[in-house]
C-alpha positions as CSV (number, residue, x, y, z in Angstrom):
1,M,6.0,-16.9,10.8
2,D,8.4,-18.0,8.0
3,Y,10.2,-14.8,7.3
4,E,12.4,-16.4,4.6
5,Y,9.2,-17.1,2.8
6,L,8.1,-13.4,3.0
7,K,11.6,-12.3,1.9
8,E,11.3,-14.6,-1.2
9,K,7.9,-13.3,-2.0
10,S,9.1,-9.7,-1.6
11,K,11.9,-10.4,-4.1
12,F,9.4,-12.0,-6.5
13,V,7.0,-9.0,-6.3
14,R,9.9,-6.5,-6.7
15,V,11.3,-8.3,-9.8
16,E,7.9,-8.6,-11.4
17,T,7.1,-5.0,-10.7
18,L,10.3,-3.9,-12.4
19,K,9.4,-6.1,-15.4
20,I,6.1,-4.4,-15.8
21,H,7.9,-1.0,-15.7
22,Q,10.4,-2.4,-18.3
23,R,7.4,-3.1,-20.6
24,V,5.6,0.2,-19.9
25,A,8.0,3.0,-18.9
26,E,5.2,5.4,-17.9
27,T,4.3,3.4,-14.8
28,R,5.2,5.0,-11.5
29,V,7.8,2.5,-10.5
30,A,9.5,4.3,-7.6
31,S,6.2,4.7,-5.7
32,S,5.3,1.1,-6.3
33,L,8.6,-0.3,-5.0
34,S,8.4,1.3,-1.5
35,P,5.3,-0.6,-0.1
36,I,6.2,-4.1,-1.2
37,E,7.1,-5.5,2.2
38,I,3.9,-4.0,3.6
39,V,1.6,-5.7,1.0
40,V,3.6,-8.9,1.1
41,S,3.2,-9.1,4.9
42,L,-0.5,-8.4,4.7
43,Y,-1.3,-11.0,2.0
44,Y,1.3,-13.7,2.3
45,G,1.7,-13.3,6.1
46,G,-1.9,-14.3,7.0
47,I,-2.9,-10.8,8.2
48,I,-5.6,-10.0,5.6
49,K,-8.5,-12.4,5.1
50,F,-9.3,-12.9,1.4
51,D,-10.6,-15.5,-1.0
52,P,-9.6,-15.1,-4.7
53,K,-12.5,-17.4,-5.6
54,D,-15.1,-15.3,-3.7
55,R,-13.6,-11.9,-3.7
56,F,-16.7,-10.1,-2.4
57,S,-17.2,-12.5,0.5
58,D,-18.8,-10.9,3.5
59,S,-16.1,-12.4,5.6
60,R,-13.2,-10.7,3.8
61,D,-11.1,-7.9,5.3
62,R,-11.3,-4.7,3.2
63,F,-8.0,-3.4,1.9
64,I,-8.2,0.0,0.3
65,I,-5.1,1.0,-1.8
66,S,-5.5,4.7,-1.5
67,K,-2.1,5.4,-3.2
68,G,-3.4,3.7,-6.3
69,H,-1.1,5.1,-8.9
70,G,1.8,3.7,-6.9
71,S,0.5,0.2,-6.5
72,I,1.6,-1.6,-9.6
73,C,3.3,-4.0,-7.2
74,M,-0.1,-5.4,-6.4
75,Y,-0.5,-6.9,-9.9
76,P,2.1,-9.7,-9.6
77,L,1.0,-10.3,-6.0
78,L,-2.7,-10.7,-6.9
79,A,-1.9,-12.8,-9.9
80,D,0.3,-15.1,-7.9
81,L,-2.5,-15.5,-5.3
82,G,-5.0,-16.5,-8.0
83,F,-7.1,-13.3,-8.4
84,F,-6.5,-13.5,-12.1
85,D,-4.3,-15.3,-14.6
86,V,-0.5,-14.7,-14.4
87,S,-0.4,-14.3,-18.2
88,E,-2.3,-10.9,-17.8
89,L,0.9,-9.4,-16.3
90,E,2.4,-9.3,-19.8
91,N,-0.3,-6.8,-20.8
92,A,-0.4,-4.7,-17.6
93,C,-0.7,-1.0,-18.2
94,K,-1.0,-1.5,-22.0
95,K,-4.0,-0.4,-24.0
96,G,-7.0,-2.8,-23.7
97,S,-5.7,-4.4,-20.4
98,F,-7.9,-4.3,-17.3
99,L,-4.7,-3.9,-15.4
100,G,-4.5,-0.1,-15.9
101,G,-1.9,2.4,-14.9
102,I,-4.4,3.9,-12.6
103,P,-6.1,0.9,-10.9
104,D,-9.9,0.6,-10.4
105,P,-12.3,-2.0,-9.1
106,V,-12.5,-3.9,-12.4
107,I,-9.2,-5.5,-11.2
108,P,-10.0,-8.5,-9.0
109,G,-8.6,-7.7,-5.6
110,Y,-9.1,-3.9,-5.7
111,E,-12.0,-2.6,-3.7
112,T,-12.2,1.0,-4.9
113,V,-11.3,3.6,-7.6
114,N,-7.9,5.0,-6.6
115,G,-7.3,7.8,-9.2
116,S,-7.6,10.8,-6.9
117,L,-5.4,10.8,-3.9
118,G,-6.9,11.2,-0.4
119,H,-10.2,9.4,-0.9
120,G,-9.2,6.0,0.6
121,P,-9.5,6.9,4.3
122,G,-13.0,8.4,3.8
123,V,-14.2,5.4,1.9
124,A,-12.7,3.0,4.4
125,S,-14.3,4.9,7.3
126,G,-17.7,4.4,5.7
127,M,-16.9,0.7,5.3
128,A,-15.8,0.5,9.0
129,V,-19.0,2.2,10.2
130,A,-21.1,-0.2,8.1
131,L,-19.2,-3.3,9.5
132,K,-19.6,-2.1,13.1
133,S,-23.4,-1.4,12.6
134,L,-23.7,-5.1,11.4
135,N,-21.6,-6.3,14.4
136,K,-19.1,-7.7,11.9
137,K,-15.5,-8.5,13.0
138,E,-13.7,-7.9,9.8
139,N,-10.9,-5.3,9.6
140,V,-10.6,-2.3,7.2
141,V,-7.1,-1.4,6.2
142,V,-6.0,1.6,4.1
143,L,-2.6,2.1,2.5
144,T,-1.7,5.7,1.9
145,G,1.5,7.5,0.9
146,D,2.9,10.2,3.2
147,G,2.6,12.8,0.5
148,E,-1.0,11.9,0.1
149,L,-1.6,13.1,3.7
150,N,-1.5,16.6,2.3
151,E,-5.0,16.1,1.0
152,G,-7.6,17.7,3.2
153,S,-10.1,14.9,2.7
154,V,-7.7,12.6,4.7
155,W,-8.1,14.7,7.8
156,E,-11.8,14.9,7.5
157,A,-11.8,11.1,7.6
158,V,-9.4,11.1,10.5
159,M,-11.7,13.3,12.5
160,F,-14.8,11.2,11.5
161,A,-13.1,7.9,12.4
162,S,-12.1,8.9,15.9
163,H,-15.5,10.5,16.7
164,H,-17.1,7.2,15.8
165,K,-14.5,5.1,17.6
166,L,-13.7,3.0,14.5
167,D,-11.2,0.6,16.1
168,N,-11.7,-1.8,13.2
169,L,-10.0,0.8,10.9
170,T,-6.2,0.9,10.4
171,I,-4.3,3.4,8.1
172,I,-0.9,2.2,7.1
173,V,1.3,5.1,5.9
174,D,3.9,4.2,3.3
175,N,6.3,6.8,4.8
176,N,8.8,7.1,1.9
177,K,9.3,10.8,2.6
178,T,9.2,11.8,-1.1
179,S,6.3,13.5,-2.9
180,M,6.0,13.9,-6.7
181,L,8.3,16.9,-7.1
182,N,10.5,16.9,-4.0
183,R,11.1,15.4,-0.6
184,S,7.9,15.6,1.5
185,E,9.3,17.8,4.2
186,Q,10.0,20.4,1.4
187,I,6.4,20.4,0.3
188,V,4.4,20.2,3.5
189,N,6.3,19.1,6.6
190,L,4.0,16.9,8.7
191,S,6.7,15.8,11.2
192,P,6.1,14.6,13.8
193,L,3.4,12.6,12.0
194,S,2.4,10.4,14.9
195,S,1.7,13.4,17.1
196,R,-0.7,14.8,14.6
197,F,-2.8,11.5,14.5
198,E,-2.6,11.3,18.3
199,A,-4.1,14.9,18.5
200,F,-7.1,13.6,16.6
201,G,-7.6,10.7,19.0
202,W,-5.8,7.9,17.1
203,D,-3.6,5.1,18.4
204,T,-0.2,5.4,16.7
205,F,2.5,2.8,16.0
206,E,5.7,2.9,13.9
207,V,7.9,0.6,11.9
208,Q,11.4,1.8,11.7
209,D,12.6,-0.4,8.8
210,G,9.8,-0.8,6.3
211,H,11.9,-3.3,4.3
212,S,12.4,-5.7,7.1
213,V,9.6,-8.2,6.6
214,Q,10.1,-9.4,10.2
215,E,9.6,-6.0,11.6
216,V,6.7,-5.0,9.3
217,H,4.9,-8.3,9.8
218,S,5.2,-8.4,13.5
219,V,3.8,-4.9,14.0
220,L,0.9,-5.3,11.5
221,D,0.0,-8.7,12.7
222,K,-0.2,-7.5,16.3
223,R,-1.8,-4.1,15.9
224,I,-4.4,-4.5,13.1
225,P,-6.7,-6.9,15.0
226,E,-6.5,-4.8,18.3
227,R,-9.7,-3.2,19.5
228,S,-9.0,-0.3,21.8
229,G,-11.9,2.0,21.0
230,K,-9.8,4.1,18.7
231,P,-8.8,3.9,15.1
232,K,-5.1,3.3,14.6
233,V,-2.3,4.4,12.2
234,I,0.9,2.5,11.6
235,I,3.6,4.6,10.1
236,V,6.0,2.4,8.1
237,N,9.3,4.1,7.2
238,T,10.3,3.0,3.7
239,V,12.6,4.1,0.9
240,K,11.0,5.3,-2.4
241,G,12.4,3.3,-5.3
242,K,13.7,0.6,-3.0
243,G,16.0,-1.7,-4.9
244,V,17.0,0.8,-7.6
245,P,20.0,2.8,-6.3
246,F,19.6,5.8,-8.5
247,L,15.9,6.2,-7.7
248,E,16.5,5.8,-4.0
249,K,18.7,8.9,-4.0
250,H,16.8,11.1,-6.4
251,H,14.2,13.6,-5.1
252,L,12.3,13.4,-8.4
253,C,12.2,9.6,-8.4
254,H,8.4,9.7,-8.5
255,I,8.3,10.8,-12.1
256,L,11.5,9.1,-13.4
257,S,11.7,6.0,-15.5
258,V,14.4,3.4,-15.5
259,G,15.9,2.3,-18.8
260,S,15.2,-1.2,-20.0
261,E,18.8,-2.3,-20.0
262,S,19.4,-0.9,-16.5
263,I,16.4,-3.0,-15.3
264,D,18.0,-6.2,-16.6
265,E,21.1,-5.4,-14.4
266,I,19.0,-4.4,-11.4
267,I,17.0,-7.7,-11.6
268,K,20.2,-9.7,-11.9
269,D,21.5,-8.0,-8.7
270,L,18.3,-8.7,-6.9
271,E,18.3,-12.4,-7.9
């Protein structure tokens, strides 16, 4: 794998995500900056099967972005890959644009509605059951936030998936350790997270540095296609607001905006 290529794409997605936030300050930028190396590895690293010209192809992998409100980083990625015209990014999150602040399936590349947290694993479990019943080989991958795991619906899906041995299902946890109003451990402490999934019969894996494309890609690429008879979770340790120093350090970064002039300086430093 060309990791320099993935690094360049990560920088591109981070810069364009910041530009969207510069145009629309209400976007949840901190939550959108933490999973960038994950989605870049999936889409540019050859892990997810997709076809922008036939986005509902039966042979596509299903990628559910359960932390939808924190996925604005997907917009530049999907535009760059040809799901829609790059010019649409200028209107992202503005009135009248199909690229809403809360994404939904009108956006080419999005499979599901993502407004309410905690629904992604359940929807993905249904897709995984359906694919298995049809003897299909495609993978179902869900991206959740760690704070999102506080939702009870997540654990209903976790129990369902292990009972039905859905080894075509992978949950990737964007483990940025920060919820909306505080650090996650101050809200509901789920540590040690891997042990909780193991108790429900899941295979568990961890990425220590979620901003190393080499580490992220190597784990995702190896583990997602595995078929062990169990669903699997990959816990990726990330930093919320990655690339913006004051967000990285702030426990309320989820709800904070970055000033337009500051973004110019941040982008200059990134480039």
